[in-house]
C-alpha positions as CSV (number, residue, x, y, z in Angstrom):
1,M,115.2,-216.4,137.6
2,R,112.2,-214.1,139.0
3,I,111.9,-211.6,135.9
4,G,108.8,-208.7,136.9
5,R,107.5,-205.5,134.9
6,F,108.2,-201.9,136.6
7,A,107.3,-198.5,136.0
8,D,110.0,-195.9,136.8
9,S,109.6,-191.8,138.1
10,T,108.6,-191.1,134.6
11,G,105.8,-194.0,134.5
12,A,107.7,-195.6,131.6
13,G,107.0,-199.4,132.0
14,F,109.6,-202.1,131.4
15,W,110.9,-205.6,132.1
16,A,113.6,-206.3,135.0
17,L,115.5,-209.4,136.3
18,I,114.9,-209.6,139.7
19,D,117.8,-210.6,142.1
20,P,117.3,-213.1,144.7
21,A,117.1,-210.7,147.5
22,G,114.4,-208.7,145.6
23,E,116.1,-205.6,146.9
24,K,117.6,-204.9,142.9
25,V,116.3,-205.1,139.7
26,R,118.5,-205.2,136.4
27,R,116.6,-203.9,133.0
28,I,116.5,-206.3,130.1
29,D,116.7,-204.2,127.1
30,G,114.8,-205.4,123.7
31,D,111.2,-206.9,123.0
32,I,110.0,-209.8,125.2
33,T,110.2,-211.9,121.9
34,E,114.0,-211.2,121.8
35,W,114.8,-212.1,125.0
36,A,112.0,-215.0,126.4
37,A,113.6,-217.9,124.8
38,A,116.8,-217.2,126.6
39,A,115.2,-216.3,130.0
40,A,112.8,-219.4,129.9
41,A,116.6,-221.6,129.5
42,E,117.9,-219.8,132.6
43,D,120.4,-218.4,130.0
44,T,121.3,-214.8,132.0
45,A,124.2,-214.3,129.5
46,G,121.5,-214.4,126.8
47,L,120.1,-211.2,128.1
48,R,121.2,-207.4,127.7
49,L,121.1,-206.0,131.1
50,Q,121.3,-202.8,132.1
51,D,123.2,-201.8,135.6
52,P,120.9,-202.7,138.7
53,E,118.8,-200.0,140.4
54,D,116.8,-200.5,143.6
55,A,113.5,-202.1,143.2
56,G,112.5,-200.0,146.2
57,A,112.2,-197.0,143.5
58,L,110.1,-198.5,141.4
59,T,106.5,-199.2,141.1
60,Q,105.7,-203.2,140.7
61,L,103.6,-203.6,138.0
62,P,101.3,-207.0,136.5
63,P,104.0,-209.2,134.3
64,V,102.0,-208.6,131.6
65,D,103.4,-207.3,128.2
66,P,101.7,-204.7,127.0
67,G,100.9,-206.6,123.5
68,A,99.7,-209.8,125.7
69,R,96.1,-211.2,125.5
70,V,95.0,-212.9,129.2
71,F,93.0,-216.2,128.7
72,G,91.0,-217.8,131.6
73,V,90.1,-221.4,132.2
74,G,87.5,-222.5,134.6
75,A,86.1,-225.8,136.2
76,N,89.7,-227.1,136.4
77,Y,89.7,-228.6,140.0
78,L,87.2,-231.5,140.9
79,A,87.6,-230.3,144.6
80,H,85.7,-226.9,143.5
81,L,83.1,-228.6,141.4
82,Q,82.0,-230.9,143.9
83,K,81.6,-228.2,146.5
84,L,79.1,-227.0,143.7
85,G,77.0,-230.1,143.3
86,V,79.1,-231.6,140.1
87,T,80.2,-234.7,140.2
88,E,82.2,-235.4,137.2
89,P,85.0,-233.7,135.5
90,P,84.4,-231.9,132.1
91,E,85.4,-233.5,129.3
92,H,87.1,-230.4,128.1
93,P,88.0,-227.1,129.5
94,T,86.0,-223.9,129.7
95,A,88.0,-220.7,128.4
96,F,87.4,-217.2,128.2
97,V,89.4,-213.9,127.2
98,K,89.6,-211.1,129.9
99,P,90.8,-207.8,128.9
100,N,94.1,-206.3,130.3
101,S,92.3,-203.6,132.0
102,A,90.7,-206.2,134.4
103,L,94.4,-206.5,135.4
104,T,95.5,-204.9,138.9
105,P,99.1,-205.0,139.9
106,P,100.8,-206.5,143.3
107,G,99.6,-204.4,146.3
108,G,96.8,-202.7,144.6
109,T,93.4,-202.3,145.0
110,I,90.9,-204.4,143.7
111,R,88.2,-202.3,142.5
112,Y,85.2,-203.1,144.1
113,P,82.2,-202.8,140.8
114,P,78.8,-201.2,141.3
115,T,77.5,-204.1,139.3
116,T,78.2,-206.6,142.1
117,G,77.2,-207.6,145.3
118,Q,78.8,-210.6,145.5
119,L,82.7,-210.4,144.7
120,D,84.7,-213.5,145.7
121,Y,88.2,-214.9,145.1
122,E,89.7,-217.4,143.4
123,V,93.9,-218.4,143.3
124,E,95.2,-219.6,140.3
125,L,98.6,-220.7,138.4
126,V,99.1,-218.5,135.6
127,I,100.9,-219.8,132.7
128,V,103.2,-217.4,130.9
129,L,104.0,-218.1,127.1
130,G,107.6,-218.1,126.0
131,G,106.8,-218.1,122.1
132,S,104.3,-220.2,120.4
133,A,101.7,-223.2,122.4
134,T,104.8,-225.4,121.6
135,D,107.7,-223.4,122.8
136,P,109.2,-223.7,126.1
137,L,107.4,-221.6,128.6
138,L,108.6,-218.6,130.0
139,G,107.4,-219.4,133.2
140,F,104.4,-219.0,135.8
141,T,102.9,-216.5,138.1
142,I,99.7,-215.9,140.4
143,G,96.5,-214.6,139.4
144,N,93.7,-213.8,141.5
145,D,90.7,-214.1,139.2
146,V,88.2,-212.0,141.1
147,S,84.6,-212.7,140.0
148,A,81.5,-211.3,140.5
149,R,79.3,-214.1,141.5
150,D,75.8,-212.6,140.9
151,A,76.5,-211.8,137.0
152,K,73.7,-213.8,135.4
153,G,72.9,-213.9,131.3
154,L,70.4,-215.5,129.3
155,G,70.8,-219.4,129.9
156,G,73.3,-219.2,132.4
157,L,76.5,-217.1,133.5
158,D,77.2,-213.7,132.1
159,L,80.8,-214.4,132.0
160,F,81.5,-210.5,130.5
161,S,79.9,-209.2,133.9
162,M,81.7,-211.6,135.8
163,K,85.1,-211.9,134.8
164,C,85.9,-209.0,132.8
165,L,85.2,-205.8,135.5
166,D,88.1,-203.0,135.1
167,S,90.8,-203.3,138.0
168,T,89.6,-206.5,139.7
169,C,91.9,-209.3,139.0
170,P,95.5,-209.0,140.9
171,V,98.4,-210.9,138.7
172,G,102.1,-211.1,140.1
173,P,104.1,-210.3,141.9
174,W,106.7,-211.8,139.2
175,I,106.9,-214.3,136.8
176,V,109.0,-217.5,137.9
177,T,111.0,-219.8,135.3
178,P,110.1,-223.5,134.8
179,A,113.6,-224.4,136.3
180,E,113.0,-222.7,139.2
181,L,109.6,-224.7,140.3
182,G,111.4,-228.3,139.7
183,G,111.3,-227.8,135.6
184,G,109.0,-228.9,133.1
185,R,105.6,-227.7,132.2
186,Q,103.6,-229.1,135.1
187,P,104.9,-228.0,138.3
188,H,103.1,-229.9,141.2
189,L,102.9,-226.6,143.6
190,D,100.9,-226.0,146.9
191,I,98.6,-223.2,146.4
192,G,96.0,-221.6,148.7
193,L,94.8,-218.2,149.6
194,R,93.9,-216.2,153.3
195,V,91.4,-213.6,153.6
196,N,92.8,-211.2,156.9
197,G,95.0,-214.1,157.6
198,E,92.1,-216.9,157.5
199,V,93.0,-219.8,155.0
200,R,89.9,-219.7,152.6
201,Q,91.6,-222.1,149.8
202,A,94.5,-224.8,150.1
203,D,95.6,-227.3,147.4
204,N,98.2,-228.6,144.8
205,T,98.6,-227.8,141.1
206,R,98.7,-231.4,140.5
207,A,95.0,-231.8,141.5
208,M,94.4,-229.9,137.8
209,V,91.8,-231.8,135.9
210,F,93.4,-230.5,132.8
211,S,97.1,-230.2,132.8
212,V,99.2,-227.2,131.7
213,E,99.8,-229.1,128.1
214,D,95.7,-229.7,127.9
215,I,95.1,-226.1,128.4
216,L,97.6,-224.9,125.9
217,A,96.7,-227.3,123.1
218,Y,92.7,-226.0,123.9
219,V,93.3,-222.5,123.7
220,D,95.7,-222.8,120.8
221,E,93.5,-224.6,118.7
222,R,91.2,-221.7,119.0
223,I,93.3,-218.9,119.2
224,Q,96.9,-219.1,118.0
225,L,98.8,-218.2,121.2
226,R,102.2,-215.9,121.0
227,C,105.1,-214.9,123.4
228,G,103.8,-213.5,126.2
229,D,100.3,-214.6,126.7
230,L,98.8,-215.4,130.1
231,I,96.4,-218.1,130.9
232,F,94.6,-218.7,134.3
233,T,94.6,-222.4,135.0
234,G,91.3,-222.4,137.2
235,T,90.7,-222.5,141.0
236,T,90.1,-224.7,143.7
237,S,87.5,-225.4,146.4
238,G,87.3,-223.1,149.2
239,V,85.7,-219.6,147.3
240,G,83.1,-217.2,148.7
241,L,80.3,-219.2,146.3
242,E,80.4,-222.0,148.1
243,D,79.4,-220.7,152.0
244,G,78.4,-217.3,151.0
245,R,81.3,-215.6,152.8
246,F,82.2,-213.1,149.4
247,L,84.7,-210.4,150.0
248,Q,84.3,-207.2,151.8
249,P,85.7,-203.6,151.6
250,G,88.9,-203.4,153.2
251,D,89.6,-207.3,153.3
252,V,93.1,-208.0,152.7
253,V,93.5,-211.0,150.2
254,E,96.7,-213.3,149.9
255,A,97.0,-215.5,147.4
256,E,100.2,-217.7,147.3
257,I,101.8,-220.6,145.4
258,E,104.7,-222.5,146.5
259,G,108.2,-221.4,145.0
260,I,106.4,-218.5,143.3
261,G,105.5,-216.1,146.2
262,T,102.6,-214.1,147.5
263,L,100.2,-211.6,145.8
264,R,98.7,-209.4,148.1
265,N,95.6,-207.0,147.5
266,T,93.2,-205.1,149.4
267,V,89.6,-204.8,148.5
268,G,88.5,-201.4,147.6
269,N,85.3,-199.7,148.7
270,R,82.1,-199.9,147.2
271,P,81.2,-196.9,144.7
């Protein structure tokens, strides 16, 4: 099943079950902690659903619960590391925390921050927790972990200035439950990204250095995961950092993952 987050004409946000055609949605009553397990199990009867309504009359939001935290993992595709001159995979994941204010919705504008001149794209599979780290996953969505590549700090990268900038990180368009992606916790899906129709990234999630289980365990050992949390799982080769082709104002960026869909956004103007 596909589950999305929307806002109605009053601005109130809510979760909804999306029909296969994407034309109708049914609001899901209750807190995400009350229905995530049923959704993860494809148990539609376990969801308290309202009557169908037109999706076109609603505003699509990032599929992130207001109480959720957002984490990211980097250096997780060897092809990406090799293009940057790293020949051996890391011994353990490299993780960070991303503020919810960094997120932007499907179809929204990627803000061009005044602090960078090197805005870069990163298509990523995103894990959505259905409970604790060991509970069934609610599903997966798409992320574009847009990064400021010229952010430098003492001793290396300034991840705060690189990864935490307001309204720079598209997520969506919806969550797809694991059963729709072949079941299990480690889907093998084609993943790619286009800029203005040109393919820049193409790979498969089977190439991840650290599996979904590895990532869940690593983050949970440090910050206890809970229902609704998101974890970005890293990107593959083809990013602008490799050849200097960074994002420009007006660029249309399409991040796509097999079985989930396409996350399309436009880069805003420089300030």
